[in-house]
KOLGU-4560 file (N, C-alpha, C; in nm, 3 decimals, padded with zeros to 5 digits):
<recs>
<n_xx: 11.867 n_yy: 08.546 n_zz: 09.170 ca_xx: 11.897 ca_yy: 08.608 ca_zz: 09.041 c_xx: 11.824 c_yy: 08.742 c_zz: 09.036 mol: A seq: 1 type: MET>
<n_xx: 11.897 n_yy: 08.843 n_zz: 08.998 ca_xx: 11.838 ca_yy: 08.976 ca_zz: 08.991 c_xx: 11.768 c_yy: 09.003 c_zz: 08.859 mol: A seq: 2 type: GLY>
<n_xx: 11.689 n_yy: 09.109 n_zz: 08.860 ca_xx: 11.613 ca_yy: 09.147 ca_zz: 08.740 c_xx: 11.706 c_yy: 09.177 c_zz: 08.623 mol: A seq: 3 type: ALA>
<n_xx: 11.817 n_yy: 09.239 n_zz: 08.652 ca_xx: 11.911 ca_yy: 09.274 ca_zz: 08.544 c_xx: 11.968 c_yy: 09.149 c_zz: 08.477 mol: A seq: 4 type: ARG>
<n_xx: 11.999 n_yy: 09.049 n_zz: 08.557 ca_xx: 12.051 ca_yy: 08.923 ca_zz: 08.504 c_xx: 11.944 c_yy: 08.854 c_zz: 08.419 mol: A seq: 5 type: ASN>
<n_xx: 11.818 n_yy: 08.855 n_zz: 08.467 ca_xx: 11.709 ca_yy: 08.795 ca_zz: 08.390 c_xx: 11.691 c_yy: 08.867 c_zz: 08.257 mol: A seq: 6 type: ARG>
<n_xx: 11.699 n_yy: 08.999 n_zz: 08.259 ca_xx: 11.687 ca_yy: 09.076 ca_zz: 08.136 c_xx: 11.795 c_yy: 09.037 c_zz: 08.036 mol: A seq: 7 type: GLU>
<n_xx: 11.915 n_yy: 09.015 n_zz: 08.084 ca_xx: 12.025 ca_yy: 08.974 ca_zz: 07.997 c_xx: 11.998 c_yy: 08.837 c_zz: 07.937 mol: A seq: 8 type: THR>
<n_xx: 11.948 n_yy: 08.745 n_zz: 08.019 ca_xx: 11.918 ca_yy: 08.610 ca_zz: 07.970 c_xx: 11.808 c_yy: 08.616 c_zz: 07.865 mol: A seq: 9 type: ILE>
<n_xx: 11.705 n_yy: 08.696 n_zz: 07.890 ca_xx: 11.596 ca_yy: 08.710 ca_zz: 07.792 c_xx: 11.648 c_yy: 08.771 c_zz: 07.663 mol: A seq: 10 type: VAL>
<n_xx: 11.727 n_yy: 08.875 n_zz: 07.673 ca_xx: 11.783 ca_yy: 08.940 ca_zz: 07.553 c_xx: 11.867 c_yy: 08.841 c_zz: 07.473 mol: A seq: 11 type: ARG>
<n_xx: 11.951 n_yy: 08.765 n_zz: 07.541 ca_xx: 12.033 ca_yy: 08.665 ca_zz: 07.472 c_xx: 11.948 c_yy: 08.557 c_zz: 07.406 mol: A seq: 12 type: ASN>
<n_xx: 11.842 n_yy: 08.515 n_zz: 07.476 ca_xx: 11.753 ca_yy: 08.414 ca_zz: 07.420 c_xx: 11.688 c_yy: 08.466 c_zz: 07.292 mol: A seq: 13 type: PHE>
<n_xx: 11.635 n_yy: 08.588 n_zz: 07.297 ca_xx: 11.567 ca_yy: 08.646 ca_zz: 07.181 c_xx: 11.664 c_yy: 08.665 c_zz: 07.065 mol: A seq: 14 type: VAL>
<n_xx: 11.785 n_yy: 08.706 n_zz: 07.094 ca_xx: 11.885 ca_yy: 08.722 ca_zz: 06.988 c_xx: 11.915 c_yy: 08.589 c_zz: 06.920 mol: A seq: 15 type: GLU>
<n_xx: 11.918 n_yy: 08.483 n_zz: 06.998 ca_xx: 11.953 ca_yy: 08.352 ca_zz: 06.942 c_xx: 11.834 c_yy: 08.280 c_zz: 06.878 mol: A seq: 16 type: ARG>
<n_xx: 11.718 n_yy: 08.284 n_zz: 06.944 ca_xx: 11.604 ca_yy: 08.205 ca_zz: 06.900 c_xx: 11.488 c_yy: 08.288 c_zz: 06.844 mol: A seq: 17 type: TYR>
<n_xx: 11.480 n_yy: 08.415 n_zz: 06.880 ca_xx: 11.371 ca_yy: 08.501 ca_zz: 06.835 c_xx: 11.259 c_yy: 08.512 c_zz: 06.937 mol: A seq: 18 type: GLY>
<n_xx: 11.180 n_yy: 08.618 n_zz: 06.923 ca_xx: 11.073 ca_yy: 08.646 ca_zz: 07.018 c_xx: 10.963 c_yy: 08.541 c_zz: 07.012 mol: A seq: 19 type: ALA>
<n_xx: 10.933 n_yy: 08.490 n_zz: 06.894 ca_xx: 10.829 ca_yy: 08.387 ca_zz: 06.881 c_xx: 10.867 c_yy: 08.260 c_zz: 06.956 mol: A seq: 20 type: GLU>
<n_xx: 10.994 n_yy: 08.225 n_zz: 06.952 ca_xx: 11.039 ca_yy: 08.104 ca_zz: 07.023 c_xx: 11.035 c_yy: 08.128 c_zz: 07.174 mol: A seq: 21 type: ARG>
<n_xx: 11.059 n_yy: 08.252 n_zz: 07.218 ca_xx: 11.046 ca_yy: 08.282 ca_zz: 07.360 c_xx: 10.901 c_yy: 08.263 c_zz: 07.403 mol: A seq: 22 type: LEU>
<n_xx: 10.808 n_yy: 08.312 n_zz: 07.321 ca_xx: 10.666 ca_yy: 08.291 ca_zz: 07.351 c_xx: 10.634 c_yy: 08.141 c_zz: 07.357 mol: A seq: 23 type: ARG>
<n_xx: 10.687 n_yy: 08.067 n_zz: 07.264 ca_xx: 10.665 ca_yy: 07.922 ca_zz: 07.261 c_xx: 10.719 c_yy: 07.856 c_zz: 07.388 mol: A seq: 24 type: ARG>
<n_xx: 10.839 n_yy: 07.894 n_zz: 07.428 ca_xx: 10.900 ca_yy: 07.838 ca_zz: 07.549 c_xx: 10.815 c_yy: 07.869 c_zz: 07.671 mol: A seq: 25 type: LEU>
<n_xx: 10.773 n_yy: 07.994 n_zz: 07.684 ca_xx: 10.692 ca_yy: 08.033 ca_zz: 07.800 c_xx: 10.560 c_yy: 07.956 c_zz: 07.801 mol: A seq: 26 type: VAL>
<n_xx: 10.499 n_yy: 07.939 n_zz: 07.684 ca_xx: 10.376 ca_yy: 07.860 ca_zz: 07.675 c_xx: 10.400 c_yy: 07.716 c_zz: 07.719 mol: A seq: 27 type: ASP>
<n_xx: 10.508 n_yy: 07.656 n_zz: 07.672 ca_xx: 10.540 ca_yy: 07.518 ca_zz: 07.710 c_xx: 10.563 c_yy: 07.506 c_zz: 07.861 mol: A seq: 28 type: LEU>
<n_xx: 10.634 n_yy: 07.603 n_zz: 07.918 ca_xx: 10.658 ca_yy: 07.601 ca_zz: 08.062 c_xx: 10.526 c_yy: 07.615 c_zz: 08.138 mol: A seq: 29 type: LEU>
<n_xx: 10.439 n_yy: 07.704 n_zz: 08.090 ca_xx: 10.310 ca_yy: 07.725 ca_zz: 08.156 c_xx: 10.222 c_yy: 07.601 c_zz: 08.147 mol: A seq: 30 type: ALA>
<n_xx: 10.238 n_yy: 07.524 n_zz: 08.041 ca_xx: 10.162 ca_yy: 07.400 ca_zz: 08.022 c_xx: 10.224 c_yy: 07.282 c_zz: 08.096 mol: A seq: 31 type: GLU>
<n_xx: 10.333 n_yy: 07.306 n_zz: 08.165 ca_xx: 10.407 ca_yy: 07.202 ca_zz: 08.238 c_xx: 10.459 c_yy: 07.094 c_zz: 08.145 mol: A seq: 32 type: SER>
<n_xx: 10.501 n_yy: 07.132 n_zz: 08.025 ca_xx: 10.564 ca_yy: 07.037 ca_zz: 07.934 c_xx: 10.690 c_yy: 06.983 c_zz: 08.000 mol: A seq: 33 type: ALA>
<n_xx: 10.725 n_yy: 06.861 n_zz: 07.966 ca_xx: 10.844 ca_yy: 06.802 ca_zz: 08.029 c_xx: 10.971 c_yy: 06.871 c_zz: 07.979 mol: A seq: 34 type: SER>
<n_xx: 11.070 n_yy: 06.871 n_zz: 08.065 ca_xx: 11.199 ca_yy: 06.928 ca_zz: 08.028 c_xx: 11.258 c_yy: 06.860 c_zz: 07.906 mol: A seq: 35 type: GLY>
<n_xx: 11.237 n_yy: 06.729 n_zz: 07.895 ca_xx: 11.289 ca_yy: 06.655 ca_zz: 07.780 c_xx: 11.220 c_yy: 06.699 c_zz: 07.652 mol: A seq: 36 type: GLN>
<n_xx: 11.088 n_yy: 06.716 n_zz: 07.656 ca_xx: 11.016 ca_yy: 06.760 ca_zz: 07.536 c_xx: 11.063 c_yy: 06.898 c_zz: 07.491 mol: A seq: 37 type: ASP>
<n_xx: 11.080 n_yy: 06.988 n_zz: 07.587 ca_xx: 11.127 ca_yy: 07.123 ca_zz: 07.555 c_xx: 11.270 c_yy: 07.117 c_zz: 07.501 mol: A seq: 38 type: ILE>
<n_xx: 11.354 n_yy: 07.039 n_zz: 07.565 ca_xx: 11.493 ca_yy: 07.025 ca_zz: 07.522 c_xx: 11.501 c_yy: 06.974 c_zz: 07.379 mol: A seq: 39 type: ALA>
<n_xx: 11.419 n_yy: 06.876 n_zz: 07.347 ca_xx: 11.417 ca_yy: 06.821 ca_zz: 07.211 c_xx: 11.373 c_yy: 06.927 c_zz: 07.111 mol: A seq: 40 type: THR>
<n_xx: 11.267 n_yy: 07.000 n_zz: 07.144 ca_xx: 11.216 ca_yy: 07.102 ca_zz: 07.052 c_xx: 11.318 c_yy: 07.212 c_zz: 07.027 mol: A seq: 41 type: GLU>
<n_xx: 11.392 n_yy: 07.251 n_zz: 07.130 ca_xx: 11.489 ca_yy: 07.360 ca_zz: 07.116 c_xx: 11.631 c_yy: 07.313 c_zz: 07.088 mol: A seq: 42 type: PHE>
<n_xx: 11.650 n_yy: 07.181 n_zz: 07.080 ca_xx: 11.781 ca_yy: 07.122 ca_zz: 07.055 c_xx: 11.885 c_yy: 07.167 c_zz: 07.158 mol: A seq: 43 type: ALA>
<n_xx: 11.844 n_yy: 07.159 n_zz: 07.286 ca_xx: 11.934 ca_yy: 07.192 ca_zz: 07.397 c_xx: 11.924 c_yy: 07.081 c_zz: 07.501 mol: A seq: 44 type: VAL>
<n_xx: 12.003 n_yy: 07.091 n_zz: 07.605 ca_xx: 11.999 ca_yy: 06.992 ca_zz: 07.712 c_xx: 11.884 c_yy: 07.021 c_zz: 07.809 mol: A seq: 45 type: SER>
<n_xx: 11.847 n_yy: 06.919 n_zz: 07.885 ca_xx: 11.747 ca_yy: 06.939 ca_zz: 07.990 c_xx: 11.798 c_yy: 07.037 c_zz: 08.094 mol: A seq: 46 type: ARG>
<n_xx: 11.927 n_yy: 07.037 n_zz: 08.116 ca_xx: 11.987 ca_yy: 07.132 ca_zz: 08.210 c_xx: 11.964 c_yy: 07.276 c_zz: 08.162 mol: A seq: 47 type: GLU>
<n_xx: 11.980 n_yy: 07.301 n_zz: 08.034 ca_xx: 11.956 ca_yy: 07.435 ca_zz: 07.979 c_xx: 11.809 c_yy: 07.474 c_zz: 07.999 mol: A seq: 48 type: ARG>
<n_xx: 11.718 n_yy: 07.379 n_zz: 07.978 ca_xx: 11.575 ca_yy: 07.406 ca_zz: 07.999 c_xx: 11.551 c_yy: 07.440 c_zz: 08.146 mol: A seq: 49 type: VAL>
<n_xx: 11.613 n_yy: 07.367 n_zz: 08.236 ca_xx: 11.599 ca_yy: 07.395 ca_zz: 08.380 c_xx: 11.647 c_yy: 07.536 c_zz: 08.411 mol: A seq: 50 type: ARG>
<n_xx: 11.759 n_yy: 07.576 n_zz: 08.352 ca_xx: 11.811 ca_yy: 07.710 ca_zz: 08.375 c_xx: 11.715 c_yy: 07.816 c_zz: 08.323 mol: A seq: 51 type: GLN>
<n_xx: 11.660 n_yy: 07.794 n_zz: 08.202 ca_xx: 11.561 ca_yy: 07.888 ca_zz: 08.148 c_xx: 11.439 c_yy: 07.895 c_zz: 08.239 mol: A seq: 52 type: TRP>
<n_xx: 11.393 n_yy: 07.779 n_zz: 08.281 ca_xx: 11.274 ca_yy: 07.774 ca_zz: 08.367 c_xx: 11.295 c_yy: 07.856 c_zz: 08.493 mol: A seq: 53 type: LYS>
<n_xx: 11.411 n_yy: 07.844 n_zz: 08.553 ca_xx: 11.441 ca_yy: 07.920 ca_zz: 08.674 c_xx: 11.458 c_yy: 08.069 c_zz: 08.646 mol: A seq: 54 type: ASN>
<n_xx: 11.508 n_yy: 08.103 n_zz: 08.529 ca_xx: 11.532 ca_yy: 08.243 ca_zz: 08.495 c_xx: 11.406 c_yy: 08.317 c_zz: 08.452 mol: A seq: 55 type: ALA>
<n_xx: 11.314 n_yy: 08.247 n_zz: 08.387 ca_xx: 11.200 ca_yy: 08.314 ca_zz: 08.325 c_xx: 11.074 c_yy: 08.316 c_zz: 08.412 mol: A seq: 56 type: PHE>
<n_xx: 11.073 n_yy: 08.248 n_zz: 08.521 ca_xx: 10.954 ca_yy: 08.249 ca_zz: 08.606 c_xx: 10.974 c_yy: 08.160 c_zz: 08.727 mol: A seq: 57 type: GLY>
<n_xx: 10.863 n_yy: 08.128 n_zz: 08.790 ca_xx: 10.869 ca_yy: 08.040 ca_zz: 08.905 c_xx: 10.745 c_yy: 07.951 c_zz: 08.906 mol: A seq: 58 type: GLU>
<n_xx: 10.761 n_yy: 07.835 n_zz: 08.961 ca_xx: 10.651 ca_yy: 07.742 ca_zz: 08.974 c_xx: 10.572 c_yy: 07.780 c_zz: 09.098 mol: A seq: 59 type: VAL>
<n_xx: 10.441 n_yy: 07.795 n_zz: 09.082 ca_xx: 10.353 ca_yy: 07.827 ca_zz: 09.193 c_xx: 10.252 c_yy: 07.714 c_zz: 09.206 mol: A seq: 60 type: VAL>
<n_xx: 10.247 n_yy: 07.656 n_zz: 09.324 ca_xx: 10.154 ca_yy: 07.547 ca_zz: 09.350 c_xx: 10.044 c_yy: 07.598 c_zz: 09.441 mol: A seq: 61 type: THR>
<n_xx: 09.920 n_yy: 07.568 n_zz: 09.404 ca_xx: 09.808 ca_yy: 07.609 ca_zz: 09.489 c_xx: 09.729 c_yy: 07.485 c_zz: 09.529 mol: A seq: 62 type: ILE>
<n_xx: 09.657 n_yy: 07.498 n_zz: 09.636 ca_xx: 09.569 ca_yy: 07.391 ca_zz: 09.680 c_xx: 09.428 c_yy: 07.442 c_zz: 09.660 mol: A seq: 63 type: TYR>
<n_xx: 09.354 n_yy: 07.375 n_zz: 09.573 ca_xx: 09.218 ca_yy: 07.415 ca_zz: 09.543 c_xx: 09.122 c_yy: 07.311 c_zz: 09.600 mol: A seq: 64 type: GLN>
<n_xx: 09.033 n_yy: 07.358 n_zz: 09.685 ca_xx: 08.936 ca_yy: 07.269 ca_zz: 09.749 c_xx: 08.826 c_yy: 07.237 c_zz: 09.649 mol: A seq: 65 type: VAL>
<n_xx: 08.785 n_yy: 07.110 n_zz: 09.643 ca_xx: 08.678 ca_yy: 07.067 ca_zz: 09.553 c_xx: 08.545 c_yy: 07.131 c_zz: 09.596 mol: A seq: 66 type: HIS>
<n_xx: 08.459 n_yy: 07.153 n_zz: 09.499 ca_xx: 08.330 ca_yy: 07.218 ca_zz: 09.523 c_xx: 08.247 c_yy: 07.145 c_zz: 09.628 mol: A seq: 67 type: ALA>
<n_xx: 08.253 n_yy: 07.012 n_zz: 09.626 ca_xx: 08.175 ca_yy: 06.934 ca_zz: 09.724 c_xx: 08.220 c_yy: 06.963 c_zz: 09.866 mol: A seq: 68 type: GLU>
<n_xx: 08.348 n_yy: 06.980 n_zz: 09.885 ca_xx: 08.401 ca_yy: 07.007 ca_zz: 10.018 c_xx: 08.360 c_yy: 07.148 c_zz: 10.061 mol: A seq: 69 type: VAL>
<n_xx: 08.370 n_yy: 07.245 n_zz: 09.969 ca_xx: 08.328 ca_yy: 07.383 ca_zz: 10.001 c_xx: 08.180 c_yy: 07.384 c_zz: 10.040 mol: A seq: 70 type: ARG>
<n_xx: 08.099 n_yy: 07.309 n_zz: 09.965 ca_xx: 07.956 ca_yy: 07.302 ca_zz: 09.993 c_xx: 07.931 c_yy: 07.244 c_zz: 10.132 mol: A seq: 71 type: ALA>
<n_xx: 08.006 n_yy: 07.142 n_zz: 10.169 ca_xx: 07.989 ca_yy: 07.080 ca_zz: 10.301 c_xx: 08.025 c_yy: 07.179 c_zz: 10.413 mol: A seq: 72 type: ALA>
<n_xx: 08.122 n_yy: 07.265 n_zz: 10.385 ca_xx: 08.163 ca_yy: 07.364 ca_zz: 10.484 c_xx: 08.056 c_yy: 07.470 c_zz: 10.505 mol: A seq: 73 type: LEU>
<n_xx: 07.975 n_yy: 07.493 n_zz: 10.406 ca_xx: 07.871 ca_yy: 07.596 ca_zz: 10.414 c_xx: 07.744 c_yy: 07.547 c_zz: 10.482 mol: A seq: 74 type: LEU>
<n_xx: 07.734 n_yy: 07.417 n_zz: 10.508 ca_xx: 07.612 ca_yy: 07.361 ca_zz: 10.571 c_xx: 07.608 c_yy: 07.389 c_zz: 10.717 mol: A seq: 75 type: LYS>
</recs>
């Protein structure tokens, strides 16, 4: 999906739901709220939430080493 397409989706979302609801959606996505919870709050399908999620950002997974393991590596 290109930047222009994302801009169109964002513009359409704001026209329909408002900028505050966009902020709310982004916060919910960042908090890893379930698709069902978001769908219920916005009165849309889980599929629509999935589409928004894909359009508005991406999931990034990191591997964070525990402090005890880092400490053991430094010995």
